[in-house]
N, C-alpha and C positions, 0 to 999 in steps of 0.2 A: 624518586621516592625519598622521603625525609628520613633522617637517622632514627627517629623515634617510631617509625612504622614497623610493626611486628610481623607484617606479612612477608613471607619469602618471595623473591621475584618469581613470577610464573613463567614457565617455558611454554611457548606455543605447542599445542599438540602436533606431533608429527603425523602427517597424512601422506599416504602413498597411493600409487595407482590401484592397489587392491581395494582400499577403502572407497575410492572414487568409483571404481567399477561396481562395487557392492551397492552403493547408493544409486547408481545409474540403473542397476537391475531392479532394485526396489521401486524405482520410479518408472520402470518399464521403458527406459531409454536405451537405445542401441548406439554405442559410441565407437567411432573408429579409433585406431591406435593414436593417430594425431590428435583427435579430440580428447582422448583420455590423458595424454601428456599435457596438453594445453590446460585442461580443466583442473588437473592435479596441481599444476603451478599456480593457477588463479585461486583455487580454494586454499592452498597453503598460504598464499599471500594474505588472503582475507582473514584467515584464522590468526596469523601472526599479528596483523593490525588490531584485531579484536583483543588479543593478549596484551598488546601495548596499551590500549585504552583501559584495560582492566588494571593496569599498574598505576594509573594516575591517582594522585592523592586528592580525593574529593570529600573528605570527612567534614570540612568546614563549609561546603557548598550546600545551599538549600535546594532540595529537589524541585524540579520544574517540568512543566509539560511543554513549554515553548520558550525559546531564548529571548523573545521580546514581550514586553507587557501588552496584553490584549485587552480590549474593551468592547463591549457590545456596540456595534455600529448600526444596528437595526432600529428603525423608527418605531414609535409606539403603534400598536395595532388599533387604529381608529377606523370605524366604519366610514366609508365614503360612497358617493353615488356610483352605481354600476353603469355599465354601458347599456344602451338600448338594444334589446334583443333583435329587432328588425334590422338595425344598422349593422350589427355584428354578422348576422346571417347573410346580409346582402354582400358581405366581403368574402364569405365562404365559397369554396369551389363548388359545393353542392349542398343544398338544404332540402328538407322534406318534413312536412308537418311541424313546422317551427323548431326543428332540430337540425344539427349537422348531419349530413348523410356521408357515411364512410363505407368503404368496401367491406363486405362480409369476410370475416377471418375464421369463423367457426362453421361447422357443418349446418345442415338444415334444422337439427334438433336444438331446442333452446338450452 
């Protein structure tokens, strides 16, 4: 952080097994003691890293949605000739009444 930054350094929030167990209960997850220990460490590390990122001096940076400049790579939407129906249906596994035939997935009622 620069000397002119008025923000005090942030300390990562302390998280313990009690908080992780509480979140697990809210998510209806059943954690073993080993999982609770492992996830507490992982979550603490993730929160510490998020706190580090929060301390970065970004006041002079322009907000962006993507780190690389993007441009529209799609072609213009121009009408083109379509495929012949009989040719397409000839390639289908099953056809009936000039349509694709597919297995029924709903009941007998429309």
